[in-house]
Structures are given as C-alpha cells and as structure tokens.
C-alpha positions as CSV (number, residue, x, y, z in Angstrom):
1,M,87.3,147.7,183.6
2,L,85.5,147.0,180.3
3,Q,82.0,145.6,180.5
4,F,80.4,143.8,177.6
5,P,76.7,144.2,177.1
6,V,74.7,141.3,178.3
7,S,72.4,141.0,175.3
8,V,74.0,141.0,172.0
9,E,71.8,140.8,169.0
10,T,73.0,138.4,166.3
11,K,71.4,137.5,163.2
12,S,70.9,133.8,162.7
13,T,72.1,133.2,159.2
14,E,71.9,129.7,157.8
15,T,74.7,128.9,155.4
16,K,73.8,126.4,152.7
17,S,76.4,123.8,151.8
18,V,78.1,124.1,148.5
19,E,78.1,120.3,148.2
20,T,75.0,119.6,146.3
21,K,74.2,116.9,143.8
22,S,74.7,119.2,140.9
23,S,78.1,120.5,142.2
24,W,79.4,116.9,142.5
25,T,78.1,116.2,139.0
26,I,80.0,119.2,137.7
27,A,83.1,118.2,139.5
28,F,83.1,114.7,138.1
29,V,82.4,115.9,134.6
30,A,85.3,118.3,134.9
31,L,87.5,115.6,136.2
32,F,86.5,113.3,133.3
33,T,87.0,116.0,130.7
34,L,90.5,116.8,132.1
35,G,91.4,113.2,132.2
36,M,90.4,112.6,128.6
37,S,92.0,115.8,127.2
38,F,95.3,115.6,129.1
39,G,95.5,111.8,128.7
40,A,95.6,112.2,124.9
41,A,99.0,114.0,125.1
42,W,100.6,111.0,126.9
43,I,99.8,108.5,124.1
44,A,102.9,109.4,122.2
45,V,105.0,108.8,125.3
46,V,103.4,105.5,126.2
47,A,103.6,104.1,122.6
48,L,106.9,105.8,121.6
49,K,108.7,102.6,120.5
50,D,105.7,101.3,118.5
51,I,105.1,104.6,116.8
52,A,108.8,105.0,116.1
53,S,108.9,101.6,114.4
54,E,106.0,102.6,112.2
55,V,107.9,105.7,111.0
56,G,111.1,104.0,110.2
57,G,112.7,103.7,113.6
58,L,113.2,107.5,114.2
59,R,112.1,108.4,117.7
60,S,112.4,112.1,116.9
61,V,109.2,112.1,114.9
62,P,106.8,110.9,117.7
63,A,108.8,113.0,120.3
64,L,108.2,116.1,118.2
65,A,104.5,115.2,118.0
66,S,104.4,114.9,121.8
67,A,106.2,118.2,122.3
68,L,103.8,119.9,120.0
69,A,100.8,118.4,121.8
70,W,102.1,119.8,125.1
71,L,102.8,123.2,123.5
72,G,99.3,123.1,122.1
73,S,97.8,122.3,125.5
74,G,99.6,125.2,127.1
75,A,98.7,127.7,124.5
76,G,95.2,126.4,124.1
77,G,94.6,126.5,127.8
78,I,95.5,130.2,127.9
79,L,93.4,131.0,124.9
80,M,90.4,128.9,126.1
81,S,90.5,130.6,129.5
82,R,90.2,134.0,127.9
83,I,87.3,132.7,125.7
84,A,85.7,131.2,128.8
85,D,85.7,134.6,130.5
86,R,83.7,136.1,127.6
87,V,81.3,133.3,126.6
88,G,81.1,131.1,129.7
89,T,82.7,127.9,130.8
90,R,79.9,125.6,129.5
91,W,80.5,126.5,125.9
92,T,84.2,126.2,126.1
93,V,83.9,122.7,127.6
94,V,81.4,121.7,124.9
95,F,83.7,123.1,122.2
96,G,86.7,121.3,123.7
97,A,84.8,118.0,124.0
98,L,83.8,118.2,120.4
99,M,87.3,118.9,119.3
100,I,88.6,115.9,121.3
101,G,86.0,113.7,119.7
102,L,86.6,115.1,116.2
103,G,90.4,114.5,116.4
104,P,90.3,110.8,115.8
105,V,87.5,111.2,113.2
106,D,89.6,113.6,111.3
107,F,92.6,111.3,111.5
108,D,90.6,108.4,110.3
109,A,89.1,110.4,107.4
110,R,92.6,111.5,106.3
111,A,93.9,108.0,106.4
112,A,90.9,106.7,104.4
113,L,91.4,109.5,101.9
114,A,95.1,108.8,101.6
115,A,94.3,105.1,101.0
116,V,91.8,105.9,98.2
117,A,94.0,108.6,96.6
118,R,97.1,106.3,96.6
119,P,98.2,105.5,93.1
120,R,97.9,101.9,92.2
121,S,99.4,99.9,89.4
122,V,96.5,98.4,87.5
123,H,97.4,95.5,85.3
124,R,95.5,95.6,82.1
125,P,96.2,92.7,79.8
126,D,95.0,94.6,76.7
127,R,97.7,97.3,77.2
128,A,100.6,95.0,78.0
129,R,103.8,95.6,76.2
130,R,104.5,93.3,73.3
131,H,108.0,92.2,72.7
C-alpha cells in the first residue's frame, strides 16, 4: 500500500488579483473606444433613407459607403494589430482616436472649401448686356 508523507512542504504564494482600479479603467476606455469606432460604420445603415434622399434617391451610394467602411475596418484592424505588436497598444489607440476625431473635421473642412470654391454668378450692373 502506498503511503504519503505526513509533512508536505508547500510554498504559500499569494496571488494578487488582476482586477485593480487601473485594469478597470483600461477596460472601460477600450470599451468606449470600440463603441465609438465601430459605431461610426453603422451611421450609413441607420440614416440610409435620409442620405439616399440627399444624393438623388439612390440607395447604392450610401450602401457602397457603408460597405467600404466595413472593409476599411477589417483591413485596418489587421494592419493596426501588426503595428501594435511593434510599437505598443497605447500608441495605436492614440492614433486611432485621433483619426476618429479628425474624420469629421476633415469632412467639415472639405465641405467649407467646396462652398467657398463654388462658382457664383455675380451680378454687376456696370457689365450688364445692353440691347
């Protein structure tokens, strides 16, 4: 019959919990970042009819934009994961947050530039045609 030794020496190792204040902060920041970035791709789906009416009633235009947004999310996710392996997660999150924030700014700047650059008919009485 096998007999076990009566005194077995075990090391008392205290394991610290992973759930700290900073880990929960990081989790909520990651959740917020994912919510903001992936929520942006759904805007074309939610407002499809309104966007389609703005572009002449064609639903294919905003549908293409939505498809390209999803394609960009997939390809960008793979690319950013490779970059995160090299430079770290923090810098990829900072870069992504800046790009999400600059998207609407760029769009507004282009719309403002298009409004300024649009040709206008200026009525000048001194150059009016004389019959």
